[in-house]
C-alpha positions as CSV (number, residue, x, y, z in Angstrom):
1,X,27.7,19.2,-18.4
2,X,26.2,22.0,-18.4
3,X,24.8,22.4,-14.7
4,X,24.3,25.9,-12.6
5,X,24.5,24.1,-9.3
6,X,22.8,26.7,-7.5
7,X,20.2,27.3,-9.2
8,X,19.5,24.8,-12.1
9,X,19.1,20.9,-12.0
10,X,17.1,19.7,-14.7
11,X,14.2,19.8,-11.6
12,X,16.0,17.1,-9.8
13,X,15.3,17.2,-5.9
14,X,19.1,18.1,-4.5
15,X,17.8,17.2,-1.5
16,X,17.9,13.7,-2.0
17,X,21.2,13.4,-2.8
18,X,23.3,15.1,0.3
19,X,22.6,15.8,4.3
20,X,22.8,19.3,5.2
21,X,24.7,20.1,8.9
22,X,21.6,20.6,10.3
23,X,20.7,17.3,9.3
24,X,23.3,15.7,10.1
25,X,23.3,16.8,14.3
26,X,20.1,15.9,14.4
27,X,20.8,12.0,13.4
28,X,23.9,12.3,16.5
29,X,21.1,13.3,18.9
30,X,18.7,10.6,17.5
31,X,19.0,7.2,19.4
32,X,20.6,4.7,17.4
33,X,18.1,2.4,17.8
34,X,15.7,3.9,15.9
35,X,17.9,4.8,12.9
36,X,16.4,3.1,9.5
37,X,18.5,-0.3,8.8
38,X,17.8,-2.1,5.0
39,X,19.6,-5.2,6.3
40,X,19.9,-5.8,2.8
41,X,22.5,-4.1,-0.2
42,X,20.0,-1.4,-0.7
43,X,22.0,1.6,0.3
44,X,19.6,4.5,0.6
45,X,20.2,7.9,-0.3
46,X,21.7,10.4,2.4
47,X,17.3,11.5,2.7
48,X,14.0,10.4,1.0
49,X,11.5,12.9,0.0
50,X,9.2,15.7,1.9
51,X,5.8,15.9,1.1
52,X,3.7,18.5,2.1
53,X,0.3,18.1,3.7
54,X,-2.6,18.8,1.9
55,X,-6.2,18.1,1.8
56,X,-6.5,16.0,-1.8
57,X,-10.6,16.5,-3.6
58,X,-12.3,13.4,-4.4
59,X,-10.9,12.7,-7.2
60,X,-13.4,10.2,-10.0
61,X,-12.2,6.8,-11.5
62,X,-11.6,7.0,-15.2
63,X,-14.2,5.1,-17.8
64,X,-11.6,2.7,-19.4
65,X,-12.2,3.0,-23.6
66,X,-13.5,-0.2,-24.6
67,X,-10.8,-0.8,-26.9
68,X,-8.0,0.0,-24.3
69,X,-6.7,-3.9,-24.6
70,X,-6.8,-4.1,-28.2
71,X,-4.4,-0.5,-28.2
72,X,-2.1,-1.2,-26.1
73,X,-1.6,-5.2,-27.3
74,X,-1.2,-3.0,-31.0
75,X,1.4,-1.2,-29.5
76,X,3.2,-4.0,-27.7
77,X,3.0,-6.0,-31.1
78,X,4.7,-3.0,-32.9
79,X,7.5,-2.5,-30.2
80,X,8.4,-6.2,-31.5
81,X,7.8,-6.0,-34.9
82,X,10.1,-2.7,-34.7
83,X,12.5,-4.1,-31.9
84,X,15.7,-2.6,-34.3
85,X,14.4,0.6,-33.9
86,X,14.0,1.1,-30.3
87,X,16.7,3.0,-28.2
88,X,17.2,0.1,-24.9
89,X,18.9,2.8,-23.4
90,X,19.4,2.2,-19.2
91,X,19.2,5.1,-17.9
92,X,18.3,3.8,-14.2
93,X,19.5,0.7,-11.9
94,X,18.9,0.7,-8.2
95,X,22.0,-1.5,-7.7
96,X,24.7,-2.1,-10.9
97,X,26.8,1.3,-11.2
98,X,26.4,3.8,-13.6
99,X,28.5,4.0,-16.7
100,X,27.2,7.8,-17.4
101,X,28.4,9.5,-13.9
102,X,31.2,6.9,-12.8
103,X,34.1,9.5,-13.5
104,X,32.1,12.4,-12.4
105,X,32.8,13.3,-8.1
106,X,29.9,13.8,-6.4
107,X,31.2,16.9,-4.7
108,X,31.6,18.8,-7.8
109,X,27.8,19.2,-7.7
110,X,27.8,19.9,-3.9
111,X,26.5,15.9,-3.4
112,X,27.3,12.9,-1.7
113,X,25.9,10.6,-4.3
114,X,24.9,11.4,-7.9
115,X,21.9,10.3,-10.0
116,X,22.5,7.4,-12.1
117,X,21.9,9.6,-15.4
118,X,22.8,12.9,-15.6
119,X,21.4,15.2,-18.7
120,X,24.2,16.0,-20.9
121,X,22.5,19.7,-21.6
122,X,19.1,21.4,-21.6
123,X,18.6,20.1,-25.2
124,X,18.7,16.7,-23.4
125,X,15.3,15.8,-22.5
126,X,16.0,11.8,-21.1
127,X,14.1,11.4,-17.8
128,X,16.1,11.2,-14.8
129,X,14.5,8.2,-12.7
130,X,14.9,7.5,-9.2
131,X,13.9,5.4,-6.7
132,X,16.7,4.6,-3.6
133,X,14.7,6.1,-1.1
134,X,13.1,4.6,1.2
135,X,10.3,2.2,0.4
136,X,11.2,3.1,-3.0
137,X,11.1,-0.2,-5.8
138,X,11.9,0.9,-8.9
139,X,14.9,-1.6,-10.2
140,X,15.2,-0.4,-14.0
141,X,14.2,2.2,-16.5
142,X,14.7,1.3,-20.1
143,X,14.4,4.1,-22.6
144,X,12.9,2.6,-25.7
145,X,11.9,5.8,-27.3
146,X,12.3,9.4,-26.7
147,X,9.1,10.1,-24.6
148,X,8.4,6.1,-23.6
149,X,9.4,3.8,-20.9
150,X,10.3,0.3,-19.7
151,X,10.4,-0.2,-15.9
152,X,10.9,-3.0,-13.9
153,X,10.3,-2.9,-10.4
154,X,12.2,-5.2,-7.5
155,X,10.6,-8.0,-6.3
156,X,10.3,-8.7,-2.6
157,X,14.0,-9.5,-1.4
158,X,15.1,-12.7,-1.7
159,X,11.6,-13.7,-4.0
160,X,11.1,-13.7,-7.4
161,X,8.0,-12.5,-6.6
162,X,5.3,-10.0,-5.5
163,X,5.7,-7.1,-7.9
164,X,2.9,-4.8,-7.4
165,X,3.2,-2.0,-5.4
166,X,5.5,1.0,-7.3
167,X,7.5,4.1,-5.4
168,X,9.7,6.0,-7.7
169,X,10.7,9.7,-8.8
170,X,11.4,11.1,-12.5
171,X,12.8,14.3,-13.2
172,X,13.9,16.6,-16.2
173,X,10.2,16.6,-17.7
174,X,8.7,18.4,-20.3
175,X,5.4,20.5,-20.2
176,X,2.5,18.9,-22.5
177,X,4.6,16.3,-23.5
178,X,2.9,12.8,-23.6
179,X,4.8,10.2,-21.7
180,X,4.1,6.8,-21.8
181,X,5.5,4.6,-19.1
182,X,5.3,0.6,-18.9
183,X,5.8,-1.5,-16.1
184,X,6.3,-4.7,-17.6
185,X,7.1,-7.3,-14.3
186,X,3.8,-7.6,-12.5
187,X,2.9,-10.5,-11.4
188,X,-0.9,-10.7,-10.8
189,X,-3.5,-11.9,-13.3
190,X,-6.3,-8.8,-12.8
191,X,-6.0,-5.3,-11.2
192,X,-8.0,-2.5,-10.2
193,X,-6.4,-0.4,-12.6
194,X,-9.0,-2.3,-15.1
195,X,-11.5,-1.0,-13.1
196,X,-11.4,3.0,-12.8
197,X,-8.0,3.4,-10.8
198,X,-5.5,5.9,-11.3
199,X,-1.6,6.3,-10.6
200,X,-0.8,8.8,-7.5
201,X,1.4,11.4,-8.3
202,X,3.0,14.8,-6.6
203,X,4.6,17.1,-8.2
204,X,7.5,19.5,-6.8
205,X,6.3,22.5,-8.9
206,X,3.1,22.0,-8.3
207,X,3.5,21.6,-4.5
208,X,5.7,24.7,-4.7
209,X,3.4,26.9,-6.8
210,X,-0.2,25.9,-6.1
211,X,0.1,24.3,-2.4
212,X,-1.3,20.6,-4.3
213,X,-0.1,17.6,-2.5
214,X,-0.5,13.8,-4.0
215,X,-3.1,13.8,-7.3
216,X,-4.1,11.3,-9.7
217,X,-2.8,11.2,-12.9
218,X,-3.0,9.3,-16.2
219,X,-4.7,8.2,-19.1
220,X,-4.9,5.2,-21.5
221,X,-4.2,2.9,-18.9
222,X,-4.3,-0.5,-19.1
223,X,-3.4,-3.5,-17.0
224,X,-2.8,-7.0,-19.5
225,X,-1.2,-9.9,-20.0
226,X,2.5,-9.7,-22.2
227,X,4.8,-12.1,-23.7
228,X,7.4,-12.5,-20.9
229,X,7.3,-16.0,-19.4
230,X,8.1,-16.6,-15.7
231,X,10.5,-19.1,-15.1
232,X,8.0,-20.8,-12.6
233,X,5.4,-20.7,-15.4
234,X,3.2,-18.4,-16.8
235,X,3.5,-14.8,-17.8
236,X,4.4,-11.6,-16.8
237,X,1.8,-8.4,-16.8
238,X,2.3,-4.9,-17.8
239,X,0.7,-1.9,-16.2
240,X,0.8,0.9,-19.0
241,X,-0.5,4.4,-18.9
242,X,0.4,8.3,-20.5
243,X,0.6,11.2,-19.1
244,X,1.3,14.7,-19.8
245,X,2.8,16.8,-16.8
246,X,2.5,20.2,-16.4
247,X,5.7,22.1,-15.7
248,X,9.7,21.6,-17.7
249,X,12.2,20.6,-15.5
250,X,9.8,18.9,-12.7
251,X,10.2,16.2,-10.3
252,X,7.5,13.7,-9.8
253,X,6.9,11.0,-7.7
254,X,4.4,8.2,-8.9
255,X,3.3,5.5,-6.6
256,X,0.7,2.5,-6.1
257,X,-0.4,4.1,-3.2
258,X,-0.2,6.9,-0.4
259,X,3.9,6.5,0.7
260,X,4.1,5.6,4.4
261,X,7.8,5.1,5.4
262,X,8.8,3.8,8.7
263,X,10.9,7.1,9.1
264,X,7.2,8.8,9.2
265,X,6.1,6.5,11.9
266,X,9.3,6.8,14.2
267,X,8.5,10.7,13.6
268,X,4.6,10.5,14.2
269,X,5.3,8.5,18.0
270,X,7.8,10.8,19.0
271,X,5.6,13.8,18.0
272,X,2.2,11.5,19.9
273,X,5.0,11.3,23.0
274,X,6.0,14.9,23.3
275,X,2.3,16.1,22.8
276,X,1.7,17.3,26.3
277,X,-2.4,16.6,26.3
278,X,-1.8,13.0,24.8
279,X,1.6,11.4,26.5
280,X,-0.4,10.7,29.5
281,X,-2.8,8.8,27.7
282,X,-0.1,6.2,25.9
283,X,2.9,4.3,26.6
284,X,5.0,3.4,23.9
285,X,6.9,0.6,24.6
286,X,9.9,-1.7,22.4
287,X,8.1,-5.5,21.2
288,X,11.5,-6.6,19.5
289,X,13.8,-5.7,16.8
290,X,13.6,-7.3,13.1
291,X,16.1,-8.8,11.3
292,X,17.7,-6.2,9.6
293,X,17.9,-4.3,13.2
294,X,15.0,-2.4,13.2
295,X,13.2,-1.6,16.7
296,X,9.9,-2.3,16.6
297,X,7.5,-0.7,19.2
298,X,4.0,-1.0,20.1
299,X,1.6,1.3,22.2
300,X,-0.5,1.3,25.1
301,X,-3.3,3.8,25.1
302,X,-5.8,3.7,28.1
303,X,-6.5,6.1,30.9
304,X,-4.4,3.8,33.2
305,X,-6.6,3.8,36.3
306,X,-7.9,0.5,37.9
307,X,-6.9,-1.7,34.6
308,X,-7.6,-5.2,35.5
309,X,-11.1,-4.9,35.2
310,X,-11.2,-3.2,31.7
311,X,-11.2,-5.0,28.4
312,X,-8.5,-5.8,26.1
313,X,-8.3,-4.5,22.3
314,X,-5.1,-5.4,20.2
315,X,-4.7,-3.9,16.7
316,X,-2.0,-4.1,13.9
317,X,-1.2,-3.2,10.9
318,X,1.5,-3.3,7.9
319,X,2.5,-6.8,7.5
320,X,2.6,-6.6,4.0
321,X,4.6,-3.5,3.2
322,X,3.0,-2.2,0.1
323,X,-0.6,-1.8,1.6
324,X,0.3,1.8,2.5
325,X,-3.4,2.8,3.6
326,X,-3.2,0.6,6.6
327,X,-0.4,3.1,8.4
328,X,-2.4,6.2,7.8
329,X,-5.7,4.2,9.0
330,X,-3.7,3.4,12.2
331,X,-2.2,6.7,12.6
332,X,-5.7,7.7,12.3
333,X,-7.4,5.5,14.7
334,X,-4.2,6.4,17.5
335,X,-5.0,10.0,17.4
336,X,-8.5,9.4,17.7
337,X,-7.8,6.8,20.7
338,X,-5.9,9.5,22.4
339,X,-7.8,12.4,21.6
340,X,-10.2,15.0,23.7
341,X,-13.7,13.5,22.4
342,X,-16.3,12.4,25.2
343,X,-16.1,9.0,22.7
344,X,-12.0,9.0,23.0
345,X,-12.4,9.7,27.0
346,X,-15.0,6.7,27.0
347,X,-12.9,4.3,24.7
348,X,-10.1,4.9,27.2
349,X,-12.1,4.5,30.3
350,X,-13.7,0.7,29.3
351,X,-10.9,-0.4,27.3
352,X,-6.9,-1.3,27.2
353,X,-5.3,-0.6,23.5
354,X,-2.0,-2.5,22.3
355,X,-1.1,-1.6,19.0
356,X,1.6,-2.8,17.1
357,X,1.6,0.6,14.2
358,X,4.0,-1.3,11.9
359,X,5.0,-5.2,11.7
360,X,7.2,-5.6,8.7
361,X,9.6,-2.6,8.5
362,X,12.4,-4.2,6.7
363,X,9.8,-4.6,4.0
364,X,8.6,-1.5,4.3
365,X,12.2,0.3,4.3
366,X,13.2,-1.9,1.5
367,X,10.1,-1.3,-0.5
368,X,8.9,-4.7,-0.8
369,X,4.9,-5.2,-1.3
370,X,4.5,-8.1,0.9
371,X,7.3,-10.2,2.1
372,X,10.0,-9.2,5.2
373,X,13.6,-9.9,4.5
374,X,13.2,-14.0,5.4
375,X,11.5,-13.7,2.0
376,X,8.4,-14.6,3.6
377,X,4.3,-13.7,3.4
378,X,4.4,-13.2,7.8
379,X,0.7,-13.4,7.6
380,X,1.1,-16.6,7.1
381,X,3.2,-17.3,10.1
382,X,1.3,-16.8,12.7
383,X,0.3,-20.8,13.9
384,X,4.1,-21.2,14.6
385,X,6.4,-18.1,14.0
386,X,9.8,-18.2,14.2
387,X,11.6,-16.4,16.7
388,X,14.5,-15.4,14.5
389,X,12.6,-15.6,11.1
390,X,9.5,-13.9,12.1
391,X,10.5,-11.8,15.2
392,X,7.8,-9.1,15.3
393,X,5.0,-11.9,14.8
394,X,6.9,-14.5,17.5
395,X,6.7,-11.2,19.7
396,X,3.1,-9.8,18.7
397,X,1.4,-13.1,19.3
398,X,3.1,-13.5,22.6
399,X,1.5,-10.1,23.2
400,X,-1.9,-11.2,22.3
401,X,-1.4,-14.2,24.6
402,X,-0.3,-12.1,27.5
403,X,-3.4,-9.6,26.8
404,X,-5.7,-12.4,27.3
405,X,-4.3,-14.2,30.1
406,X,-4.4,-10.6,32.0
407,X,-8.2,-9.5,30.6
408,X,-10.8,-10.1,28.3
409,X,-9.5,-10.0,24.8
410,X,-12.8,-8.9,23.3
411,X,-11.4,-8.0,19.7
412,X,-8.4,-8.4,17.5
413,X,-8.3,-6.8,14.2
414,X,-5.2,-6.8,11.4
415,X,-5.3,-3.9,8.9
416,X,-4.8,-4.4,5.5
417,X,-5.4,-3.3,1.9
418,X,-6.8,-4.8,-1.0
419,X,-5.6,-5.2,-4.4
420,X,-8.5,-6.5,-6.1
421,X,-11.9,-5.4,-5.3
422,X,-13.6,-2.2,-3.7
423,X,-14.8,-0.6,-1.2
424,X,-14.3,-1.2,2.4
425,X,-14.7,-4.6,4.3
426,X,-14.1,-7.1,6.9
427,X,-12.6,-11.0,6.9
428,X,-14.0,-12.8,10.4
429,X,-14.4,-16.3,11.2
430,X,-17.5,-18.3,11.3
431,X,-17.4,-20.5,14.5
432,X,-20.4,-22.9,15.5
433,X,-22.3,-20.3,17.4
434,X,-25.7,-20.2,15.7
435,X,-26.3,-16.7,16.4
436,X,-23.2,-16.0,14.3
437,X,-22.1,-13.1,17.0
438,X,-19.0,-12.9,14.3
439,X,-20.9,-10.5,12.1
440,X,-22.5,-8.2,14.7
441,X,-19.1,-5.7,14.9
442,X,-18.6,-5.6,10.9
443,X,-22.7,-4.9,10.5
444,X,-21.7,-1.8,13.0
445,X,-18.9,-0.4,11.1
446,X,-21.7,-0.8,7.6
447,X,-23.7,1.4,9.9
448,X,-21.1,3.9,10.9
449,X,-19.2,3.9,7.7
450,X,-20.3,5.4,4.2
451,X,-17.8,3.3,2.2
452,X,-18.1,-0.2,4.6
453,X,-19.5,-3.0,2.1
454,X,-20.9,-5.8,4.3
455,X,-21.7,-7.5,0.9
456,X,-18.1,-7.9,0.6
457,X,-17.0,-9.4,3.9
458,X,-16.0,-12.7,4.0
459,X,-16.6,-15.4,7.0
460,X,-15.2,-18.4,5.9
461,X,-11.7,-20.3,6.8
462,X,-10.0,-20.7,3.7
463,X,-7.4,-23.7,4.2
464,X,-5.0,-21.2,2.3
465,X,-5.2,-18.5,4.9
466,X,-5.2,-20.6,7.9
467,X,-1.9,-19.3,9.1
468,X,-3.1,-15.5,8.8
469,X,-3.7,-13.6,12.1
470,X,-7.5,-13.9,11.8
471,X,-8.0,-17.4,11.5
472,X,-4.7,-18.7,13.5
473,X,-5.7,-16.8,17.2
474,X,-9.3,-17.0,16.3
475,X,-8.8,-20.9,16.5
476,X,-6.0,-20.8,19.1
477,X,-7.3,-18.2,21.8
478,X,-10.9,-18.4,20.8
479,X,-11.3,-14.7,20.0
480,X,-15.3,-14.5,18.6
481,X,-14.3,-10.9,17.1
482,X,-10.8,-11.8,15.1
483,X,-11.1,-9.8,12.0
484,X,-8.8,-8.1,9.1
485,X,-10.1,-4.8,7.9
486,X,-9.3,-4.8,4.1
487,X,-9.6,-1.3,2.1
488,X,-9.4,-1.3,-1.6
489,X,-6.5,0.5,-3.0
490,X,-9.2,1.9,-5.7
491,X,-12.0,3.5,-4.0
492,X,-16.1,2.2,-3.6
493,X,-18.4,0.8,-6.2
494,X,-21.9,2.5,-3.8
495,X,-22.9,5.4,-1.8
496,X,-22.3,9.2,-2.4
497,X,-18.1,7.9,-2.9
498,X,-19.0,5.7,-5.7
499,X,-16.8,5.6,-8.0
500,X,-13.9,8.1,-6.6
501,X,-10.7,7.1,-5.7
502,X,-10.1,6.8,-1.8
503,X,-8.3,9.4,-0.6
504,X,-6.8,10.2,3.3
505,X,-10.4,11.8,4.4
506,X,-11.7,8.2,3.7
507,X,-9.0,6.8,5.9
508,X,-9.9,9.0,8.3
509,X,-13.6,8.1,8.2
510,X,-12.6,4.2,8.3
511,X,-10.4,5.2,11.5
512,X,-13.4,6.8,13.5
513,X,-16.0,4.5,12.4
514,X,-13.7,2.0,13.7
515,X,-13.8,3.2,17.1
516,X,-17.7,4.5,17.2
517,X,-18.5,0.8,16.1
518,X,-16.5,-0.8,19.4
519,X,-18.6,2.1,21.5
520,X,-21.8,0.7,20.0
521,X,-20.6,-2.9,20.3
522,X,-19.9,-3.0,23.8
523,X,-21.8,-0.2,25.5
524,X,-24.2,-1.8,28.7
525,X,-27.7,-1.4,26.8
526,X,-26.6,-2.9,24.0
527,X,-29.4,-1.2,21.8
528,X,-27.3,-1.1,18.3
529,X,-26.3,-4.8,19.0
530,X,-29.7,-6.0,19.6
531,X,-30.5,-4.3,15.9
532,X,-28.0,-5.9,14.0
533,X,-28.5,-9.3,15.7
534,X,-32.5,-8.6,15.1
535,X,-31.5,-8.0,11.1
536,X,-29.2,-11.2,11.2
537,X,-32.1,-13.3,12.5
538,X,-34.8,-12.1,9.7
539,X,-31.9,-12.7,7.2
540,X,-31.1,-16.2,8.4
541,X,-35.1,-16.8,8.4
542,X,-34.8,-15.8,4.7
543,X,-31.9,-17.9,3.7
544,X,-33.6,-20.9,5.0
545,X,-36.6,-20.2,2.6
546,X,-34.2,-20.1,-0.6
547,X,-32.0,-21.6,-2.7
548,X,-28.5,-20.4,-1.5
549,X,-26.6,-20.9,-4.8
550,X,-26.1,-17.9,-5.9
551,X,-24.1,-16.8,-3.1
552,X,-20.3,-16.2,-3.8
553,X,-17.8,-18.3,-2.0
554,X,-15.6,-15.0,-1.9
555,X,-18.2,-13.3,0.1
556,X,-19.5,-15.6,2.1
557,X,-22.4,-13.8,3.3
558,X,-25.7,-12.7,2.1
559,X,-26.0,-10.1,4.3
560,X,-25.7,-6.7,1.9
561,X,-25.7,-3.0,2.0
562,X,-28.8,-2.9,0.5
563,X,-27.7,-0.4,-2.6
564,X,-29.2,-0.7,-5.8
565,X,-26.1,1.2,-7.7
566,X,-24.1,-1.8,-7.7
567,X,-24.0,-3.0,-11.4
568,X,-22.9,0.7,-12.4
569,X,-21.2,1.5,-16.2
570,X,-17.3,1.0,-14.9
571,X,-18.2,-2.2,-13.7
572,X,-19.5,-3.7,-16.6
573,X,-17.0,-2.2,-18.8
574,X,-14.5,-4.0,-16.3
575,X,-16.5,-7.1,-17.1
576,X,-15.8,-5.9,-20.9
577,X,-12.0,-5.9,-20.4
578,X,-11.7,-8.8,-18.3
579,X,-13.2,-11.0,-21.0
580,X,-10.7,-9.3,-23.5
581,X,-7.9,-10.4,-21.4
582,X,-9.0,-14.4,-21.4
583,X,-8.4,-14.2,-25.3
584,X,-4.7,-12.4,-24.7
585,X,-2.8,-15.8,-23.8
586,X,-3.2,-17.4,-27.0
587,X,-2.4,-13.7,-29.2
588,X,0.7,-14.0,-26.9
589,X,2.0,-17.3,-27.6
590,X,3.0,-16.1,-31.0
591,X,4.8,-13.0,-29.6
592,X,8.6,-13.0,-29.4
593,X,10.0,-12.4,-25.9
594,X,11.0,-8.5,-24.9
595,X,14.2,-8.4,-23.4
596,X,14.4,-7.1,-20.1
597,X,18.1,-5.6,-20.6
598,X,19.2,-3.9,-23.9
599,X,21.6,-6.5,-26.1
600,X,24.8,-6.5,-25.4
601,X,26.7,-5.1,-28.0
602,X,29.6,-7.4,-29.6
603,X,33.3,-6.4,-29.3
604,X,34.2,-4.0,-32.0
605,X,31.2,-2.3,-32.2
């Protein structure tokens, strides 16, 4: 192998594969309770990627071609018909030993671990994949043509489902060459990638030379049902996209959303505790240990003066590991609540906030999309959580109960991401109160946040969601304002950010608007609450005078943003794609199955 280990490594990020002496000494100083544990056979690389802080521009969604589905199906049929011509070369597997580097000593290159694949020379253009870092979840990469790869994601541990989140790296790129990637074991029947969403990417060279952070990229993007049958019935789905990279020998990270790891959270909380301006406004306490032995903490925020008469608010996030935007919004909420603004001081003087920033730490570490290490969706366990199998839910529920015993608990909110809808919205619980008080707080958020869509809010009590925090705590503890805050993985379809991807600036706006809405909801004169209640009453009278047959059961409300731009062209193109997708089932029945693994060679070959 033609390596110069000091200057040239095919763009591979060598820092992932070894720890410096300084890093080793830093680990020795750390509290062992806060060392990251996987709790599985998934062994992390010595280091995880580091990314620069960069104010990402507002990037527009792409407009899908009307023929993109037909073109994607044609390529799939060609791959099946000419299967004998495909390379079918496994170039990455996160679990199996590598046949390419099994006889190579990592110390030869000053490393502790080697990549799965090592290029043989500068002329070898095979991409070098990696995902054995925190929150990574690429299971296998198969090279099928010179510049085309089939990718298989890890399902959530101890399940065969929930492949939606992806996060991996690739190196040894070639400039201006069109690469195509096909993620072939997706599970959901529809995706925002058919509505203009692009994958997120990060270039090591771009960050180094131009100070560019995460950005959206990709073209010829399509999400469709493929011909591979699932064991439990139905078919898998493929996300396909093409991309041209800007640099030779670059290292590119590709993700479904901005990564936010457990390590990131621990560093943030440590900085928060050591900030002289904030440390007296926040207390960090241990809630419990996870199944893997990771420590789950919670925060108490307030001014800690005469606290008994103060109202209580509990906020949680990241019960679903793949919904990473929830952690960014939570971090921005904590920044706001511990900040120096007049509004932050009002909130600390009048409320005690109890915050659990990350409910599913083990899932985050291992790159799960939805479940914990018991293989269950923690947001369906709130009715009767098991102390051993669902420890963070069990102890968070006890925290909520204790808070209600101590003071007037006026608000509970669990922060989520949404994979099929655009905009920001809330799910609440409709009770028997004719005044519909549960509508007030979401409507205040609508007034304060430019991307909050009240028409997408839902207040129904769906039977399949009775075990969620929103419904279980509302029923058991009678918390009127009991919500989930939902944020699209994609972006907005109305207002000034219509058809732009959400970025970190939007997440910050959401967090600040949420906090300001608390002030509006509970300020003594109730000026804005009265205005919203009048609107609710007016809409209620209108609804009594008309047939409600056009009301969507998923939305559960007629109250809207009154925005005339809701039916723009990309939405019409999405409908066209969905109509085309309905015809896909009959077409793929005639196709042969694509093997996940290359065919085994017979003896003697």
